[in-house]
C-alpha positions as CSV (number, residue, x, y, z in Angstrom):
1,X,22.1,4.9,-6.1
2,X,23.2,2.9,-3.0
3,X,21.4,-0.4,-2.6
4,X,19.4,-0.9,0.5
5,X,21.3,-2.3,3.4
6,X,18.5,-4.3,4.9
7,X,16.6,-7.3,3.7
8,X,13.3,-5.8,4.8
9,X,10.6,-4.7,2.4
10,X,10.9,-1.4,0.6
11,X,8.6,1.5,1.4
12,X,5.7,1.0,-1.0
13,X,5.4,4.5,-2.2
14,X,8.0,6.5,-4.2
15,X,6.2,9.8,-4.6
16,X,4.0,12.1,-2.6
17,X,1.2,11.3,-5.0
18,X,1.5,7.6,-4.4
19,X,1.6,8.1,-0.7
20,X,-1.6,10.1,-0.9
21,X,-3.3,7.4,-3.0
22,X,-2.1,4.7,-0.6
23,X,-3.4,6.6,2.4
24,X,-6.7,7.4,0.7
25,X,-7.2,3.8,-0.3
26,X,-6.4,2.4,3.1
27,X,-8.7,5.0,4.8
28,X,-11.5,4.0,2.4
29,X,-11.0,0.4,3.2
30,X,-10.9,1.0,7.0
31,X,-14.2,2.9,6.8
32,X,-15.7,-0.1,5.0
33,X,-14.3,-2.6,7.6
34,X,-16.1,-3.6,10.8
35,X,-15.5,-1.6,13.9
36,X,-13.6,-4.5,15.4
37,X,-11.2,-4.7,12.4
38,X,-8.2,-2.6,13.3
39,X,-5.9,-4.2,10.7
40,X,-5.7,-1.1,8.6
41,X,-4.3,1.0,11.5
42,X,-0.7,-0.2,11.2
43,X,-0.3,0.2,7.4
44,X,-1.9,3.7,7.6
45,X,0.6,4.7,10.3
46,X,3.4,3.2,8.2
47,X,2.4,5.2,5.1
48,X,2.2,8.3,7.2
49,X,5.7,7.8,8.5
50,X,7.1,6.7,5.1
51,X,8.0,3.4,6.6
52,X,8.0,0.0,4.9
53,X,5.0,-2.2,5.1
54,X,5.2,-5.8,6.4
55,X,3.7,-8.6,4.3
56,X,0.2,-8.1,5.8
57,X,0.4,-4.4,5.2
58,X,1.3,-4.9,1.5
59,X,-1.6,-7.4,1.1
60,X,-4.0,-4.9,2.7
61,X,-2.7,-2.1,0.6
62,X,-3.1,-4.2,-2.6
63,X,-6.7,-5.1,-1.8
64,X,-7.5,-1.5,-0.8
65,X,-6.1,-0.2,-4.0
66,X,-8.1,-2.7,-6.1
67,X,-11.3,-1.5,-4.4
68,X,-10.3,2.2,-4.4
69,X,-9.2,2.6,-8.0
70,X,-12.6,1.6,-9.4
71,X,-14.1,4.9,-8.2
72,X,-11.0,6.9,-7.6
73,X,-10.7,10.5,-8.7
74,X,-8.9,10.9,-12.0
75,X,-5.9,12.5,-10.3
76,X,-5.4,9.3,-8.3
77,X,-5.6,6.8,-11.0
78,X,-2.2,6.9,-12.6
79,X,-0.2,6.9,-9.4
80,X,-2.6,4.3,-8.0
81,X,-2.1,2.0,-10.9
82,X,1.7,2.3,-10.6
83,X,1.5,1.6,-6.9
84,X,-0.8,-1.4,-7.5
85,X,1.7,-2.9,-10.0
86,X,4.5,-2.5,-7.4
87,X,2.4,-4.1,-4.6
88,X,1.5,-7.0,-7.0
89,X,5.3,-7.4,-7.7
90,X,6.2,-7.2,-4.0
91,X,3.5,-9.8,-3.1
92,X,4.7,-12.1,-5.9
93,X,8.3,-11.8,-4.7
94,X,7.3,-12.6,-1.1
95,X,5.2,-15.6,-2.1
96,X,8.2,-17.0,-4.1
97,X,10.4,-16.6,-1.0
98,X,8.0,-18.4,1.2
């Protein structure tokens, strides 16, 4: 496998199932947010495009996954936990660089 050629963050999802869970978690969080809070819009659009998330997007996804996985359908739990582990790792790497 060829290593990435950019220093940007990797796309957070590696499978269709994880992308589905990420999307569901972010939509769930957006529904719970205030009407003025549009912060979930960019990470949702990034997930839909398969694009990498910025630091804020990773943090929002991580928080959304924590909330979502408590009541997630059984089919979403394993890919959601795997994605949560990677978002935790990504957040940890970014905080060490800062």
